[in-house]
TILUM-644365 format. One record per residue (C-alpha): residue in three letters; x, y, z; residue number from 1. Coordinates in nm, 3 decimals, always signed. Example, Ala and Ser with C-alpha at 12.3 -4.5 7.8 and 13.67 -1.06 7.14 Angstrom:
<rs>
- mifi; X; Y; Z; kemi
- ALA; +1.230; -0.450; +0.780; 1
- SER; +1.367; -0.106; +0.714; 2
</rs>
This chain:
<rs>
- mifi; X; Y; Z; kemi
- MET; +6.248; +2.540; -5.052; 1
- ARG; +6.295; +2.481; -4.686; 2
- ILE; +6.184; +2.202; -4.477; 3
- TYR; +6.236; +2.190; -4.091; 4
- MET; +6.163; +1.861; -3.904; 5
- GLN; +6.176; +1.771; -3.558; 6
- THR; +6.137; +1.450; -3.337; 7
- PRO; +5.871; +1.432; -3.080; 8
- VAL; +5.949; +1.588; -2.732; 9
- THR; +6.022; +1.332; -2.475; 10
- ASP; +6.123; +1.369; -2.085; 11
- ASP; +6.461; +1.212; -2.105; 12
- SER; +6.624; +1.403; -2.399; 13
- PRO; +6.580; +1.714; -2.611; 14
- PRO; +6.415; +1.690; -2.947; 15
- ARG; +6.640; +1.640; -3.260; 16
- TYR; +6.604; +1.858; -3.550; 17
- TYR; +6.670; +1.817; -3.930; 18
- HIS; +6.670; +2.118; -4.153; 19
- LEU; +6.677; +2.091; -4.540; 20
- PHE; +6.702; +2.396; -4.761; 21
- LEU; +6.779; +2.488; -5.119; 22
- GLN; +7.027; +2.746; -5.230; 23
- GLU; +7.127; +2.874; -5.571; 24
- ASP; +7.504; +2.924; -5.621; 25
- LEU; +7.687; +3.194; -5.809; 26
- LEU; +7.748; +2.969; -6.112; 27
- GLY; +7.388; +2.866; -6.177; 28
- GLY; +7.401; +2.539; -5.986; 29
- TRP; +7.209; +2.453; -5.676; 30
- SER; +7.304; +2.339; -5.334; 31
- VAL; +7.106; +2.135; -5.073; 32
- VAL; +7.214; +2.218; -4.725; 33
- ARG; +7.138; +1.965; -4.456; 34
- GLU; +7.164; +2.066; -4.094; 35
- TRP; +7.090; +1.841; -3.799; 36
- GLY; +7.138; +1.804; -3.406; 37
- PHE; +6.983; +1.836; -3.084; 38
- GLN; +6.758; +2.139; -3.028; 39
- GLY; +6.949; +2.410; -2.838; 40
- ALA; +7.302; +2.270; -2.926; 41
- SER; +7.530; +2.308; -3.226; 42
- GLY; +7.468; +2.072; -3.490; 43
- ARG; +7.631; +1.953; -3.810; 44
- VAL; +7.600; +2.084; -4.160; 45
- LEU; +7.644; +1.910; -4.496; 46
- ARG; +7.627; +2.072; -4.825; 47
- ASP; +7.552; +1.876; -5.166; 48
- HIS; +7.592; +2.049; -5.512; 49
- PHE; +7.363; +1.979; -5.794; 50
- ALA; +7.363; +2.101; -6.161; 51
- THR; +6.984; +2.161; -6.186; 52
- ARG; +6.717; +2.274; -5.949; 53
- GLU; +6.505; +1.970; -6.026; 54
- ALA; +6.784; +1.734; -5.912; 55
- ALA; +6.828; +1.943; -5.585; 56
- GLU; +6.452; +1.938; -5.511; 57
- SER; +6.445; +1.555; -5.571; 58
- ALA; +6.733; +1.534; -5.312; 59
- ILE; +6.558; +1.727; -5.064; 60
- ILE; +6.239; +1.525; -5.092; 61
- SER; +6.449; +1.191; -5.068; 62
- GLY; +6.608; +1.347; -4.746; 63
- ARG; +6.272; +1.446; -4.609; 64
- ASP; +6.126; +1.093; -4.684; 65
- ALA; +6.437; +0.922; -4.512; 66
- GLN; +6.388; +1.123; -4.199; 67
- LEU; +6.011; +1.073; -4.171; 68
- LYS; +6.084; +0.690; -4.174; 69
- ARG; +6.326; +0.768; -3.877; 70
- GLY; +6.034; +0.930; -3.676; 71
- TYR; +6.089; +1.300; -3.762; 72
- ARG; +5.786; +1.507; -3.818; 73
- VAL; +5.769; +1.818; -4.060; 74
- MET; +5.714; +2.130; -3.854; 75
- PHE; +5.752; +2.387; -4.112; 76
- MET; +5.777; +2.380; -4.493; 77
- GLN; +5.832; +2.674; -4.731; 78
- GLY; +5.844; +2.700; -5.110; 79
- ASP; +5.671; +2.721; -5.420; 80
- THR; +5.683; +2.369; -5.531; 81
- TYR; +5.620; +2.168; -5.213; 82
- ARG; +5.271; +2.059; -5.331; 83
- ASP; +5.417; +1.925; -5.663; 84
- VAL; +5.682; +1.707; -5.483; 85
- GLY; +5.456; +1.516; -5.240; 86
- GLY; +5.293; +1.773; -5.022; 87
- CYS; +5.392; +1.758; -4.653; 88
- PRO; +5.342; +1.414; -4.508; 89
- GLY; +5.368; +1.400; -4.129; 90
- ARG; +5.224; +1.742; -4.088; 91
- GLU; +4.864; +1.625; -4.027; 92
- GLN; +4.971; +1.404; -3.743; 93
- ALA; +5.162; +1.685; -3.588; 94
- ASP; +4.863; +1.926; -3.616; 95
- GLN; +4.640; +1.668; -3.452; 96
- GLU; +4.867; +1.624; -3.143; 97
- ARG; +4.919; +1.989; -3.080; 98
- PRO; +4.711; +2.099; -2.789; 99
- THR; +4.448; +2.362; -2.852; 100
</rs>
């Protein structure tokens, strides 16, 4: 599962990004990797470990929801279960604002 979010583009500063993804580790556990920063610059990375995939997916969805409240929009979402864990809120608004 992978979720890439970004703040809207403004004239005074580059957009910020927030990237969440799920990785299986060598011992059967799961890691949620969070990466964030300004577009075009080096960012920060934080890795949280979970015993089960369900717990890791729940953490990704919680992280996504927290960033949506801060003004981020989902730009890209990939994975088998994203429809089962709340779909892709914020994506519809981004699609409507994109020029055709």
